[in-house]
C-alpha positions as CSV (number, residue, x, y, z in Angstrom):
1,M,75.2,91.5,145.5
2,K,76.6,88.0,145.5
3,N,75.5,87.8,142.0
4,L,77.0,90.9,141.5
5,T,80.3,89.4,142.5
6,K,80.0,86.9,141.1
7,S,79.4,88.1,137.8
8,F,82.2,90.2,137.7
9,S,84.9,86.9,138.9
10,L,83.6,85.1,136.0
11,S,83.9,88.2,133.9
12,G,87.6,88.8,135.0
13,D,88.1,84.9,134.4
14,K,86.6,85.2,131.0
15,R,89.5,87.9,130.1
16,K,92.0,86.5,131.7
17,R,91.4,83.0,129.4
18,G,91.0,85.2,126.5
19,R,94.1,86.3,127.3
20,L,95.8,83.3,128.5
21,Y,94.5,81.3,125.0
22,S,95.9,84.3,123.0
23,F,99.8,83.7,123.8
24,A,99.4,80.2,124.4
25,L,98.1,80.0,120.4
26,V,101.2,82.4,119.3
27,I,103.4,80.2,121.0
28,A,102.4,76.7,120.5
29,A,101.9,78.0,117.1
30,Y,105.5,79.0,116.9
31,I,106.7,75.8,118.3
32,I,105.5,73.7,115.5
33,V,106.7,75.9,112.9
34,E,110.4,75.8,114.2
35,V,110.2,72.1,114.9
36,L,108.7,71.8,111.1
37,L,111.6,74.3,110.0
38,K,114.3,72.2,112.3
39,T,113.5,68.8,110.8
40,G,112.5,69.9,106.9
41,N,108.5,69.1,107.1
42,L,107.7,72.8,105.7
43,S,107.9,73.4,102.0
44,S,109.6,77.0,100.8
45,L,106.5,78.2,99.9
46,F,105.5,77.8,103.2
47,Q,108.6,79.9,105.1
48,S,107.7,82.2,102.7
49,L,104.6,83.1,104.0
50,L,105.5,83.1,107.5
51,V,107.2,86.7,107.6
52,P,103.7,88.1,106.1
53,I,102.0,86.5,108.5
54,T,103.6,87.7,111.8
55,C,103.4,90.6,109.5
56,Y,99.3,90.8,109.0
57,V,98.5,89.6,111.8
58,V,100.0,92.8,114.0
59,A,98.1,94.9,111.2
60,S,94.8,93.0,111.8
61,I,95.5,93.2,115.7
62,G,95.7,97.0,115.7
63,L,92.8,97.1,112.8
64,N,90.4,95.0,115.7
65,L,91.4,97.6,118.6
66,N,89.7,100.7,115.9
67,V,87.0,98.6,114.8
68,G,86.0,96.5,117.4
69,I,87.0,98.2,120.6
70,S,86.9,101.9,119.3
71,G,83.8,101.4,116.9
72,E,85.8,103.0,114.3
73,L,85.3,102.6,110.7
74,N,89.4,102.7,109.4
75,L,90.2,101.9,105.9
76,G,93.6,103.2,105.5
77,Q,95.6,100.7,107.9
78,A,97.9,99.8,104.7
79,G,98.6,103.3,104.4
80,F,100.2,103.3,107.8
81,M,102.0,100.2,106.8
82,S,103.5,101.8,103.8
83,V,105.1,104.6,105.8
84,G,106.7,102.0,108.2
85,A,107.3,99.6,105.5
86,F,109.7,102.7,103.7
87,C,110.5,104.4,106.5
88,G,112.3,101.1,108.3
89,I,113.7,100.2,104.7
90,C,115.2,104.0,104.1
91,V,116.6,103.5,108.0
92,S,118.0,100.2,107.5
93,G,119.6,101.3,104.1
94,M,121.2,104.1,106.1
95,L,122.6,102.1,108.9
96,A,123.9,99.2,107.2
97,N,127.6,100.2,107.6
98,T,127.6,101.5,110.9
99,V,124.7,99.2,112.6
100,T,126.3,95.8,111.0
101,I,124.5,93.5,113.1
102,P,120.8,93.0,111.3
103,I,118.8,92.1,114.3
104,V,119.8,95.6,115.9
105,R,119.4,97.4,112.5
106,L,115.9,95.7,111.9
107,V,114.9,96.4,115.9
108,I,115.9,100.3,115.1
109,A,113.8,100.2,111.5
110,M,110.9,98.8,113.1
111,I,111.2,101.4,116.2
112,C,111.5,104.2,113.8
113,G,108.4,102.9,111.6
114,A,106.5,102.8,113.9
115,C,106.6,105.4,115.5
116,L,106.7,107.7,111.9
117,A,103.5,105.6,111.1
118,A,101.7,107.1,115.0
119,L,102.9,110.4,114.3
120,F,101.0,110.4,111.2
121,G,97.8,108.8,112.6
122,F,98.1,111.4,115.2
123,V,98.3,114.5,113.0
124,I,95.8,112.5,110.2
125,G,93.5,111.6,113.5
126,I,92.5,115.5,114.1
127,P,90.3,115.8,111.9
128,V,89.7,112.2,111.2
129,L,88.3,111.6,114.6
130,K,85.6,114.9,114.5
131,L,83.5,112.5,112.1
132,Q,81.6,109.2,112.3
133,G,80.6,106.3,110.3
134,D,80.8,106.2,106.2
135,Y,82.8,109.6,106.5
136,L,85.8,108.9,108.6
137,A,85.7,105.8,106.6
138,I,86.0,107.5,103.3
139,V,88.5,109.9,105.0
140,T,90.8,106.8,106.3
141,L,90.7,105.6,102.6
142,A,91.2,108.6,100.8
143,F,94.8,109.0,103.6
144,G,95.4,105.6,102.1
145,Q,95.2,106.5,98.8
146,I,96.7,109.6,98.6
147,I,100.4,108.3,101.1
148,K,100.4,105.5,98.2
149,S,100.5,108.1,95.3
150,V,103.0,110.0,97.4
151,F,105.8,106.9,97.9
152,M,105.1,106.5,94.1
153,N,106.6,110.2,93.2
154,M,109.3,110.0,96.3
155,Y,113.0,109.8,95.8
156,I,115.4,109.1,97.9
157,G,118.7,108.7,97.8
158,F,121.8,108.4,100.6
159,D,126.0,108.4,100.4
160,S,129.0,109.8,101.8
161,D,127.3,113.9,100.9
162,G,124.6,112.9,103.6
163,L,120.2,111.9,102.7
164,H,119.1,113.4,99.2
165,F,115.3,113.9,98.2
166,S,113.2,115.0,95.3
167,F,109.7,114.7,94.2
168,V,108.3,113.6,90.9
169,E,111.0,113.4,89.3
170,S,115.0,112.2,90.3
171,N,117.0,115.5,90.3
172,F,120.2,114.2,92.2
173,S,122.9,111.9,91.9
174,L,124.8,109.9,94.0
175,Q,128.3,109.9,94.7
176,P,130.0,106.5,94.5
177,G,129.2,103.9,96.4
178,G,125.6,105.5,97.2
179,K,122.5,103.6,97.8
180,M,119.0,104.3,96.1
181,L,116.9,103.6,99.0
182,L,113.7,104.9,97.1
183,N,113.3,105.1,94.0
184,G,109.5,106.6,92.7
185,P,107.1,104.1,90.9
186,M,109.3,101.2,91.3
187,G,110.0,101.5,95.1
188,A,112.5,100.2,96.7
189,T,114.7,97.6,95.2
190,G,118.1,96.4,96.1
191,T,116.7,95.9,100.3
192,Q,119.0,93.6,102.6
193,K,116.2,91.0,103.6
194,I,116.4,91.0,107.6
195,A,113.4,90.4,108.6
196,N,113.0,87.1,110.2
197,F,109.9,84.4,112.1
198,T,111.4,85.0,115.4
199,V,110.6,88.0,115.3
200,G,107.2,88.6,114.2
201,T,106.3,86.4,116.4
202,I,107.9,88.5,119.2
203,L,105.9,91.4,117.7
204,I,103.0,89.7,118.1
205,L,103.0,88.8,121.3
206,I,104.1,92.4,122.5
207,T,101.0,94.0,120.2
208,L,99.1,91.2,122.2
209,M,100.1,92.8,125.4
210,I,99.7,96.6,124.3
211,V,96.3,95.8,123.5
212,Y,95.1,93.9,126.3
213,N,96.6,96.1,128.8
214,L,95.0,99.2,126.8
215,M,91.9,96.7,127.2
216,F,91.4,96.4,130.3
217,S,93.0,99.5,131.7
218,R,90.8,102.7,132.5
219,S,91.4,104.1,129.2
220,G,90.6,100.9,127.5
221,R,87.2,101.0,129.5
222,A,87.1,104.4,128.3
223,I,86.9,104.4,124.9
224,M,84.6,101.2,124.6
225,E,81.7,103.3,126.7
226,A,83.0,106.0,124.2
227,R,81.7,103.3,121.8
228,D,78.9,102.3,123.3
229,N,76.6,105.2,124.3
230,R,78.9,108.4,123.1
231,I,75.9,111.0,124.8
232,A,76.5,108.9,128.3
233,A,79.6,109.0,128.0
234,E,80.6,112.5,127.6
235,S,78.4,112.9,130.6
236,V,80.6,110.9,133.2
237,G,83.3,113.6,131.7
238,I,84.7,111.0,129.3
239,Q,86.7,112.8,126.5
240,I,85.7,110.9,123.5
241,S,88.0,113.2,121.3
242,R,91.1,111.4,123.1
243,T,90.0,108.1,123.8
244,K,89.2,108.2,120.0
245,M,92.5,109.6,119.1
246,L,94.4,107.3,121.6
247,A,93.3,103.8,119.7
248,F,94.1,105.1,116.4
249,V,97.7,106.5,117.3
250,V,98.0,102.8,118.8
251,S,96.6,101.2,115.8
252,A,98.7,103.2,113.6
253,F,101.5,102.6,115.7
254,L,101.2,98.3,115.5
255,A,100.8,98.0,111.6
256,G,103.7,100.8,111.7
257,A,105.5,98.6,113.1
258,A,104.9,95.3,111.1
259,G,105.0,97.2,107.7
260,A,108.7,97.7,108.7
261,L,108.7,94.0,109.4
262,Y,107.3,93.3,106.0
263,G,109.0,96.0,103.9
264,L,112.7,94.3,105.3
265,N,111.4,90.7,104.4
266,Y,111.7,91.6,100.6
267,S,114.6,93.0,98.4
268,T,112.1,95.1,96.5
269,L,109.0,96.8,97.9
270,V,106.7,98.6,95.6
271,P,104.3,101.3,97.2
272,N,101.1,99.2,95.1
273,K,101.9,96.9,97.4
274,F,99.7,99.1,100.0
275,D,96.6,99.6,98.3
276,F,92.6,99.4,99.4
277,N,92.5,95.9,98.7
278,T,94.8,95.4,101.0
279,S,92.7,97.4,103.6
280,I,90.0,95.6,102.9
281,L,92.1,92.3,102.9
282,I,92.5,93.1,106.8
283,L,89.7,94.2,107.8
284,V,88.3,91.4,106.4
285,F,90.5,89.8,108.8
286,V,89.2,91.3,111.3
287,V,85.4,91.3,110.5
288,L,85.5,87.0,110.6
289,G,87.8,86.4,113.3
290,G,85.4,88.3,115.7
291,L,85.1,92.6,116.1
292,G,87.2,92.5,119.8
293,N,88.0,88.7,119.5
294,M,92.3,89.1,119.4
295,T,92.6,85.4,119.3
296,G,89.8,84.5,116.4
297,T,91.6,87.5,114.6
298,I,95.0,85.8,114.6
299,I,93.4,82.4,113.8
300,S,91.3,84.0,110.7
301,T,94.1,85.9,109.7
302,V,96.8,82.7,109.5
303,V,93.9,81.0,107.7
304,L,92.5,83.1,105.2
305,I,96.1,83.7,104.2
306,L,97.1,80.0,104.1
307,L,93.8,79.1,102.0
308,P,94.5,80.0,98.7
309,E,98.0,78.3,98.8
310,L,96.3,75.2,100.6
311,L,93.8,75.2,97.2
312,R,96.2,76.0,94.7
313,S,96.7,72.6,93.4
314,L,92.7,73.2,92.8
315,Q,93.8,75.9,89.8
316,D,90.1,76.2,88.1
317,Y,88.1,76.1,91.7
318,R,90.5,77.2,94.0
319,M,88.9,81.1,94.2
320,L,85.3,79.6,93.9
321,I,85.7,78.0,97.2
322,Y,87.8,80.4,98.6
323,A,85.3,82.3,98.1
324,V,82.4,79.9,99.5
325,V,84.7,79.3,102.7
326,L,84.4,83.1,103.3
327,I,80.6,83.4,103.1
328,L,80.8,80.1,105.4
329,I,82.8,81.6,107.8
330,M,81.0,84.7,107.9
331,L,77.7,83.3,108.2
332,I,78.8,81.3,111.3
333,T,80.8,84.0,113.3
334,N,77.7,86.6,112.9
335,N,75.3,84.3,113.4
336,E,73.8,84.7,116.6
337,W,71.5,81.7,116.9
338,L,74.2,79.3,115.8
339,K,76.3,80.7,119.0
340,S,73.3,80.4,121.5
341,K,72.8,76.6,119.8
342,T,76.6,75.7,120.5
343,K,76.1,77.0,123.5
344,S,73.9,75.3,124.2
345,L,74.9,72.1,123.5
346,T,78.5,72.8,124.9
347,S,76.2,73.3,127.9
348,G,73.7,70.4,127.4
349,K,77.2,68.3,127.4
350,A,78.3,69.4,130.2
351,K,75.6,69.0,132.7
352,G,75.2,65.3,130.7
353,G,78.7,64.8,132.0
354,A,78.2,65.9,135.2
355,S,75.2,64.0,135.7
356,N,76.9,61.2,134.9
357,G,79.8,61.2,137.0
């Protein structure tokens, strides 16, 4: 009985440490970056990457909720980001004359983008979550491709007469002073850039709070039970479809918020930005960071986005070095022998230090 109580307390301590590490890492990184910005020691190239990094971190944490916690392979995360991005751009454009404070408009746009992406996630999740394994991956991949094609053929404008919409061809004319919000294959152009690094960092902290609270709640435990053993979970009364849907919708919600922030960081954004490669890239961030490991996901996302830029001076060998680093990280993070060896070394040092003391 004592051993059982001890194991539960150790598990609780480990969870608390994991959450503490994640929040401490984000706050420390924010402070360091702000100091570098204030002192002028951060190049314009890395400044331009700050907001995209926060967006990809949020989308990766959301996908980890799907892949790592729920155990469902979702290849449509870029599609949910695109829904949030273009929804946020349209909302921001329509509110430009009425809501003059950029930060307020940004928050409203992010909420709208996140909610619309969550709605898409719910509607798509109804048939999709009845599938498993490769079939689910194929359907979510198809969703990402379809939503990209939809945005490439969508025309949305806004003027004094209200909102105008057409599909395939732009068959409406705007009043003087009107604005084209979405222009088919050209995407969103002339968008006012209102995203900033501080809001992105706050979004990461909110995302971690949502995901950790869900993971360690009753619903989160049900999600993980359904992942580990579907038959056993059903036998104790866990509704598999409801738990899977919860993780899927929350993941889509977070991707939508990240997409809205991402879209409002650029004056021009085309639908092709959210293609199949973007979904795979986010999945790589999650896998290399560790399934179910939010701290690892944050680190892998930041490193893998910055690494190509850090190696830019090595023009001829940049992508080769990047590929080698990716392979090494994958081998290290997914090799049980290396993990056990590292743990034995660290525990041996700890014992040695204790005996020497």
